[in-house]
Steps between C-alpha positions, in 0.01 A plus 500: 500500500580743213763765536420833311662831500334822595540838346820579699664174377479329831381137508167425663362165586153408373347231722193465284662266254470506128192604322309257285654467162857526607494885567642655825262676731537886490612650830504883502810659659489715801582801295204437272279455806627827643416681169149368495452597858632849417267532217192407706602743768532773239167415346315510834672828584390657169147369556488658842642837368248501221210422734600771757552763211160416354337532847669837559398635162131382550494658836635838368262505208208433736594772735549748216146419357309492828664815618399697187249789591228361258537125576177470697303647215688287244434185712133575503482575125728223359514231773139457642444141592127523457520603137778254436275214606219644285720540191689172516231257373401745222868549402561121481188461288619757255847348505371204319441724201861611509630140518285397202629807308854396583459150381323580174704817417820321598444225245393750225803724578750208466348378172474839334830614632667184352334559161606870499864404590521235231365761244771745604772236450389367160762522241475594137371808310150341450439525881603870519140629533426253767814599690404872475154437624628289797751777590232772475267297724770453778614862475150634517369294788813511702505887477112530570428513872288202611241729665446687171478182308239376735291813473515501130390133469242494790339828407580544136389166358142522648481851358542361155182296526639216301268219422600172664778655705466458880487795735572291812763695696671177613552382143611841382730553798656164441553585132676824598726304744580238231580770243742679732669208664540303182724782377727465801501119483580505124816690566596249770450214255683691228797553727506132576490402134776738409708384789520143343837486304452479125705187493209319667273579208777426243564154664125425487486598138801272427320206649225553247241698710310776327504844642167456660623172660816661617303774661260269658723221627838672553469888541169537684564250779832663583349851482208426721707331766737792513220748539293332770592732782411832309177324375400425854580858601254625232236256619547643856440850364202385306356340813511847675380697209179286466360737763494773245199352330298657776501832309253363261259391783605142537457377862838368584691524823595861443144607399341309797727686737421832328131449542528446878758784537271750323199402705673514830741788423772269640817377314546181694359283219775627268761369747315162511495472117862599489604243759308230311680585176834483686409162647423376149812649342764392755483121430546560130786739565680257715434224239662736240801553727542124547476431129762772434737367768449147372581591135804693613625204685442282197686738260792512753516124492450484119156347530334736258616710219 
């Protein structure tokens, strides 16, 4: 039997014997057990209070909405079950176009944004024109509203009647999305590159790496790792904005709901399309939150720079 001391200094007998390897078995003190019991009690009480508060808030909001004078008319116009069932399959069919745009434009945005960011961070007077062009690109497309950019590209390019240039609204809409979002992503990448301490590049150069090798193997890996959360946030925004390609006539989820709504003079299909986009966005948003929290914990523990 092993004798151990608890947190209060009193001796406690351990009748489990010694652990394999010669170590004594750990016996939590009564004070520690009381603390853990108190923590569990507080956690259960906090959970119960949060549940009751949420329920009360939901009931109050429900009563406020259903007691509004125009609730019955609003319910018929925006929450009609018949039109919801009719619109749901069409919206899902159009959503596949939004998903494809997200995947293709997302890759193009990341690649183009990285190239623009690298161009803005190049050193030396010979790269001055390239830095100016990259800065002008980001300033212009970050300042130009996305909806105007879409109209210019989707309607302006076909008006030029250029030989060999597509007039497909899906391709043109995806091009406009790529132009706008690559400007935002370029600034995210640039911020990440400039956040890497100059000593990192100097150390790489002292080891015999060229400027290009130092950028590729030392600077960019750190920059990208630091900027993962804001990059994911931009992709979440891109996921929602793919619905704007409908202004050119592309049959995506938004356009599919618009066709049914205009025919039936009922706005329930818009609600269905909105809920579908929300359901598609929430998992990616939660993943972004998880990545952010994980990276914060790693930085706190010294796991990443």
